[in-house]
C-alpha positions as CSV (number, residue, x, y, z in Angstrom):
1,M,39.7,-73.1,-23.6
2,S,38.3,-72.8,-20.1
3,L,39.1,-73.4,-16.5
4,E,36.3,-74.6,-14.0
5,L,37.0,-74.8,-9.8
6,T,34.3,-76.6,-7.8
7,I,35.4,-76.1,-4.3
8,L,34.6,-79.4,-2.6
9,G,35.7,-78.7,1.1
10,C,37.3,-75.5,2.5
11,H,37.7,-75.1,6.2
12,S,40.3,-76.5,8.3
13,A,41.0,-78.6,10.8
14,T,38.2,-81.5,11.9
15,P,35.4,-81.9,10.0
16,R,31.8,-80.6,10.7
17,V,28.3,-81.0,9.8
18,N,28.8,-78.1,7.4
19,A,32.6,-77.4,7.5
20,H,34.5,-79.9,5.3
21,P,38.4,-79.7,5.0
22,T,40.1,-78.7,2.1
23,S,39.5,-80.8,-1.3
24,Q,39.1,-79.4,-4.9
25,Y,38.3,-80.3,-8.6
26,L,39.6,-78.6,-11.4
27,E,39.0,-78.7,-14.9
28,I,41.1,-76.8,-17.0
29,N,41.7,-77.8,-21.1
30,N,39.8,-81.0,-20.8
31,R,42.0,-82.2,-17.8
32,H,40.4,-83.2,-14.7
33,F,42.1,-83.4,-11.3
34,L,41.6,-83.8,-7.9
35,I,43.8,-80.9,-5.4
36,D,43.6,-81.8,-1.6
37,C,41.4,-85.4,-0.4
38,G,40.6,-84.0,3.3
39,E,38.2,-86.7,5.1
40,G,34.9,-87.0,3.4
41,T,36.1,-85.8,0.0
42,Q,34.5,-88.8,-1.9
43,R,31.2,-87.5,-0.2
44,Q,31.3,-84.2,-1.4
45,M,32.2,-85.7,-5.2
46,R,29.0,-87.4,-5.1
47,K,26.9,-84.4,-3.8
48,H,28.7,-82.0,-6.2
49,K,28.6,-84.2,-8.9
50,V,32.2,-84.6,-9.7
51,G,33.1,-87.6,-12.2
52,F,35.0,-90.4,-10.3
53,S,36.3,-91.7,-13.8
54,K,37.8,-88.4,-15.2
55,I,40.4,-88.4,-12.4
56,N,43.5,-89.6,-13.2
57,Q,46.1,-87.3,-11.0
58,I,45.9,-86.3,-7.2
59,F,47.9,-83.7,-6.1
60,I,48.2,-83.5,-1.6
61,S,49.6,-80.5,-0.6
62,H,50.9,-81.7,2.8
63,L,50.5,-84.5,5.1
64,H,48.2,-83.1,7.5
65,G,44.8,-84.9,8.0
66,D,42.7,-82.8,6.8
67,H,44.4,-82.7,3.4
68,F,44.4,-86.3,3.0
69,F,42.9,-88.4,5.1
70,G,40.2,-88.8,2.7
71,L,42.9,-90.4,0.2
72,I,42.7,-94.5,1.3
73,G,38.9,-94.3,1.3
74,L,38.8,-92.7,-2.4
75,I,41.4,-94.8,-3.7
76,S,39.5,-98.1,-1.9
77,T,35.9,-96.8,-3.4
78,F,37.9,-96.7,-7.3
79,G,38.5,-100.3,-6.6
80,I,34.8,-101.3,-5.7
81,L,34.1,-99.3,-8.8
82,N,36.3,-101.9,-10.9
83,R,38.8,-98.9,-11.9
84,E,41.3,-100.2,-14.5
85,K,43.0,-97.0,-15.3
86,E,46.5,-96.1,-13.8
87,L,45.9,-93.3,-11.0
88,H,49.2,-90.7,-10.6
89,I,49.2,-89.5,-7.3
90,Y,51.5,-86.2,-6.5
91,G,52.6,-85.5,-2.7
92,P,55.2,-85.4,-0.1
93,K,57.7,-88.0,0.9
94,G,55.5,-90.4,2.8
95,L,52.3,-90.3,1.0
96,K,53.2,-93.5,-0.4
97,Q,54.3,-95.5,2.9
98,V,51.1,-94.4,4.6
99,T,48.6,-95.4,2.0
100,T,50.4,-98.3,0.9
101,L,50.2,-100.2,4.7
102,Q,46.5,-99.1,4.7
103,L,45.8,-100.9,1.3
104,K,48.0,-103.8,2.5
105,V,46.5,-104.0,6.3
106,S,42.9,-103.7,5.0
107,K,43.6,-106.4,2.0
108,S,42.2,-103.9,-0.4
109,Y,43.6,-105.1,-3.7
110,S,42.2,-103.6,-6.7
111,K,43.3,-103.9,-10.3
112,F,44.1,-100.5,-11.1
113,E,48.0,-99.4,-10.7
114,I,48.8,-96.6,-8.3
115,I,51.6,-94.7,-9.3
116,Y,53.4,-92.0,-6.9
117,H,55.2,-89.2,-7.6
118,E,57.2,-88.2,-3.9
119,L,58.2,-84.6,-3.7
120,I,60.9,-83.6,-2.2
121,S,62.3,-80.4,-3.6
122,K,62.1,-77.3,-1.9
123,E,62.5,-75.2,-5.1
124,S,59.8,-74.8,-7.7
125,E,59.7,-78.1,-10.1
126,L,57.7,-79.0,-13.0
127,I,55.7,-82.3,-11.9
128,F,53.1,-83.0,-14.6
129,E,53.0,-82.0,-18.3
130,D,51.0,-83.3,-21.3
131,D,49.8,-81.5,-24.4
132,K,47.3,-79.6,-22.9
133,V,48.4,-78.5,-19.3
134,S,51.6,-78.1,-17.0
135,V,51.5,-78.4,-13.3
136,T,54.3,-76.7,-11.4
137,T,55.0,-76.7,-7.5
138,I,54.8,-73.7,-5.2
139,P,56.9,-74.1,-2.4
140,L,55.1,-73.2,0.6
141,N,56.0,-72.7,4.3
142,H,54.1,-74.3,6.6
143,R,54.9,-76.7,9.8
144,V,55.6,-79.8,7.6
145,Y,56.9,-79.9,3.7
146,T,54.1,-78.3,1.9
147,N,53.8,-77.5,-1.7
148,G,51.2,-75.4,-3.5
149,F,50.4,-76.1,-7.2
150,L,50.4,-74.0,-10.4
151,F,48.3,-75.1,-12.9
152,K,48.4,-73.9,-16.8
153,E,47.1,-74.4,-19.7
154,K,49.6,-74.6,-22.9
155,T,48.8,-72.4,-26.2
156,G,46.9,-74.0,-28.1
157,Q,46.9,-73.9,-32.2
158,K,46.0,-70.4,-33.9
159,K,42.1,-69.9,-35.5
160,L,41.6,-69.8,-39.1
161,H,40.9,-66.1,-40.2
162,I,38.4,-67.8,-42.5
163,E,37.5,-64.8,-44.3
164,N,41.2,-64.2,-45.4
165,V,41.5,-67.9,-46.1
166,Q,38.8,-67.8,-48.5
167,Q,40.1,-65.0,-50.9
168,Y,42.2,-67.7,-52.0
169,P,40.6,-70.5,-53.8
170,E,43.7,-72.8,-53.9
171,I,43.6,-73.3,-50.3
172,E,41.6,-76.5,-49.5
173,T,40.1,-78.0,-46.1
174,C,43.4,-80.5,-45.8
175,D,45.3,-77.4,-45.5
176,Y,43.9,-76.0,-42.5
177,H,46.0,-78.1,-40.0
178,N,49.4,-76.8,-41.1
179,I,48.1,-73.2,-41.4
180,K,46.5,-73.4,-38.0
181,A,50.2,-75.0,-37.0
182,G,51.8,-71.6,-38.0
183,K,53.0,-72.7,-41.5
184,D,52.7,-70.3,-44.8
185,Y,50.8,-71.3,-47.3
186,I,52.7,-71.0,-51.1
187,L,50.3,-70.7,-54.1
188,E,50.6,-72.5,-57.2
189,S,52.6,-69.3,-58.8
190,G,55.4,-69.2,-55.9
191,E,53.8,-66.2,-53.8
192,V,54.2,-66.9,-50.5
193,V,50.7,-66.0,-48.0
194,K,52.1,-65.3,-44.8
195,N,50.4,-67.1,-42.4
196,E,49.9,-63.9,-40.3
197,E,47.3,-63.0,-43.2
198,L,45.7,-66.1,-42.8
199,T,45.1,-66.9,-38.8
200,L,43.8,-65.4,-35.7
201,P,45.8,-65.5,-32.4
202,P,45.2,-68.4,-30.2
203,P,42.5,-68.3,-27.2
204,K,44.4,-67.1,-24.0
205,T,45.5,-69.7,-21.8
206,K,43.8,-70.0,-18.5
207,S,46.0,-70.4,-14.9
208,Y,45.4,-71.6,-11.4
209,A,47.7,-71.3,-8.6
210,F,46.6,-73.3,-5.3
211,C,48.5,-72.3,-2.3
212,S,47.6,-74.5,0.7
213,D,48.6,-73.8,4.3
214,T,51.3,-71.5,4.5
215,S,52.7,-68.4,6.4
216,Y,53.0,-65.4,4.4
217,K,55.8,-66.1,1.9
218,E,56.3,-63.5,-0.7
219,D,59.0,-65.2,-2.7
220,I,56.2,-67.2,-3.9
221,V,54.9,-64.1,-6.0
222,P,57.2,-64.5,-9.1
223,I,55.7,-68.3,-9.5
224,I,51.9,-67.3,-9.7
225,K,52.5,-63.8,-11.3
226,N,49.7,-62.8,-13.2
227,V,47.4,-65.8,-12.6
228,D,43.6,-65.6,-13.5
229,L,42.8,-67.5,-10.1
230,L,44.6,-67.6,-6.8
231,Y,43.8,-69.6,-4.3
232,H,44.9,-69.0,-0.7
233,E,44.4,-70.3,2.4
234,A,43.3,-67.0,5.1
235,T,42.9,-69.3,8.2
236,F,42.9,-66.4,10.5
237,L,42.0,-62.3,10.4
238,S,44.3,-59.8,11.3
239,D,43.2,-60.1,15.0
240,R,45.1,-63.3,15.3
241,E,48.0,-62.5,13.3
242,D,50.2,-63.8,16.1
243,L,48.5,-67.0,16.1
244,A,49.0,-67.5,12.3
245,K,52.9,-66.4,12.7
246,K,53.0,-69.3,15.4
247,T,50.8,-72.1,13.4
248,K,52.3,-70.7,9.8
249,H,49.2,-70.1,8.6
250,S,47.9,-66.7,6.8
251,T,45.5,-64.1,7.6
252,A,43.0,-63.0,5.5
253,K,45.2,-59.6,4.6
254,Q,48.1,-61.5,3.9
255,A,46.6,-63.4,1.1
256,A,45.5,-60.4,-0.4
257,Q,48.6,-58.8,-0.2
258,I,50.5,-61.9,-1.9
259,A,47.5,-61.3,-4.8
260,A,48.2,-57.8,-5.2
261,L,51.8,-58.2,-5.3
262,A,51.3,-60.8,-7.8
263,N,48.7,-58.8,-10.0
264,V,46.2,-61.9,-10.4
265,N,43.0,-61.6,-11.5
266,Q,40.9,-63.1,-9.0
267,L,41.4,-64.3,-5.4
268,I,39.9,-66.9,-3.8
269,I,40.1,-67.5,-0.1
270,G,39.5,-70.2,2.3
271,H,40.2,-72.7,4.9
272,Y,38.8,-70.4,7.8
273,S,39.3,-71.1,11.6
274,S,36.3,-72.7,13.4
275,R,36.8,-69.9,16.1
276,Y,34.7,-67.4,13.5
277,Q,31.5,-67.8,13.1
278,N,30.8,-65.0,10.3
279,I,33.4,-65.7,7.1
280,E,32.3,-62.5,5.8
281,L,34.6,-61.1,8.1
282,F,37.5,-62.1,5.8
283,K,36.4,-61.0,2.6
284,E,35.8,-57.5,4.2
285,E,39.7,-57.6,5.7
286,A,41.0,-59.2,2.2
287,A,38.9,-56.4,-0.1
288,A,40.5,-53.5,1.6
289,I,43.7,-54.7,-0.1
290,F,42.7,-56.8,-3.1
291,E,39.2,-55.8,-4.7
292,N,38.5,-59.0,-6.8
293,V,38.1,-61.2,-3.9
294,I,35.5,-64.0,-3.4
295,L,34.9,-66.5,-0.7
296,A,35.4,-70.1,-0.8
297,T,32.4,-72.4,0.1
298,E,30.9,-76.0,-0.1
299,G,30.0,-76.6,-3.5
300,K,31.1,-73.2,-5.2
301,K,32.2,-73.0,-8.8
302,V,34.4,-70.6,-10.2
303,L,34.6,-70.3,-14.1
304,I,37.2,-68.7,-15.8
């Protein structure tokens, strides 16, 4: 099992030539998710070779333009590409209204069904689940209703301890599935071979927490505890903590404090304000609190 995150855009406010608004592409346990869809996301997807056809779920954190203005363009492109698979979009209430209106007015009809999952709860809730991955909301504190998202792999099957299995000639290949599923094996003699003898633990599951625009919020810590990778916005440095508080954003120091409290393995920060010309300052500030920190940059891939 593996997890790979591709940063498509990681800057705040308006898009610029070399500064694209928030969007991320996550591959986790053979599932492919788009997280936020700022203006120009589909161009970034092409540039960084993200497959359009693999995306069946899109997660929108909140209804500020730099996080969803690229959505209608992407939906329209799906139609032009003759997409037929249904598309599930998760985001705040109102998302369906605004996108449906845009499609209606522009007479952009498509063959595929769009299924909206509009979110209103201020408590953490499970919003997506299949046999491999679950997605839970992380309630955040911003100027409008906002959620982050926690992506977690589900525990897979055990692995065969093949050397031990081969000690029992009665065990055939057709028995492997039941053994990996956790069942003991009963020999013809009636002796029970315990599953623990025949298997090894399944691979460690991976997890990723995406914390979009938010002020410092310690009560998210239990939700994201011990995740492998945390993205936390860091719009400002501590020199502008007053502005961060006013606009309900975070500083690099505050993002690092959350990472330390949650005991995450690795922190990635982004959503930099355009007032800063040197983003290395964000890493310096965060690293003073939490050592394992990296900067989000366009096209960066993080593999866990």
